C-alpha positions as CSV (number, residue, x, y, z in Angstrom):
1,M,115.0,-25.4,2.2
2,V,117.2,-25.3,-0.9
3,D,114.5,-23.3,-2.8
4,D,114.2,-20.9,0.1
5,A,118.1,-20.4,-0.2
6,K,118.0,-20.0,-3.9
7,T,115.1,-17.6,-3.9
8,S,116.6,-15.6,-1.2
9,F,120.0,-15.3,-2.9
10,N,118.2,-14.4,-6.3
11,K,116.3,-11.5,-4.3
12,F,119.4,-10.4,-3.0
13,F,121.4,-10.4,-6.2
14,N,118.8,-8.6,-8.0
15,I,118.6,-5.8,-5.5
16,Y,122.5,-5.7,-5.5
17,L,122.7,-5.4,-9.3
18,M,119.9,-2.5,-9.2
19,I,121.9,-0.6,-6.7
20,F,125.1,-1.3,-8.5
21,H,123.9,-0.2,-11.9
22,A,122.2,2.9,-10.1
23,C,125.5,4.1,-8.3
24,F,127.8,3.3,-11.3
25,I,126.3,4.4,-14.7
26,K,127.8,3.4,-17.8
27,K,129.6,6.2,-19.5
28,H,129.8,5.9,-23.4
29,T,132.9,7.4,-24.9
30,K,134.2,7.8,-28.3
31,F,137.8,7.6,-29.2
32,N,139.4,9.5,-32.0
33,T,142.0,7.6,-33.6
34,I,142.7,10.1,-36.2
35,S,144.3,12.8,-34.2
36,K,147.0,11.2,-32.1
37,P,149.3,13.9,-30.4
38,S,152.6,11.8,-30.5
39,V,152.1,11.5,-34.3
40,S,153.5,14.9,-36.1
41,K,152.5,16.3,-39.3
42,G,155.7,15.3,-40.9
43,I,155.2,11.7,-39.9
44,K,151.7,11.8,-41.3
45,T,152.9,13.3,-44.6
46,F,155.7,10.5,-44.9
47,C,153.2,8.0,-44.3
48,N,150.7,9.4,-46.6
49,K,153.4,9.3,-49.3
50,Q,154.5,5.7,-48.6
51,I,150.8,4.8,-49.1
52,D,150.8,6.6,-52.5
53,L,153.9,5.0,-53.7
54,Y,152.9,1.7,-52.9
55,L,149.7,1.9,-54.5
56,K,151.3,3.3,-57.7
57,E,153.8,0.3,-57.5
58,M,150.7,-2.2,-57.3
59,D,149.0,-0.6,-60.5
60,N,152.3,-0.4,-62.3
61,N,155.2,-2.9,-62.2
62,G,157.8,-0.9,-64.1
63,M,161.5,-0.5,-63.2
64,E,161.0,3.2,-63.2
65,S,158.8,3.3,-60.1
66,K,161.0,0.7,-58.4
67,L,164.0,3.0,-58.7
68,Y,162.2,6.0,-57.7
């Protein structure tokens, strides 16, 4: 009797999943992280300048670059 219940449930669940996947198709979307409308051109320019200055500082430990 337990086997009948498990078999019946498995049949029901398999049919349920088939119908579910047929109705709700998985949609693949790609997110473009580069263009964010909340980040203006000026902020992007500032961030790029800060990255350049940081990389120059890592290469050169002179006082001149620290003062700049």
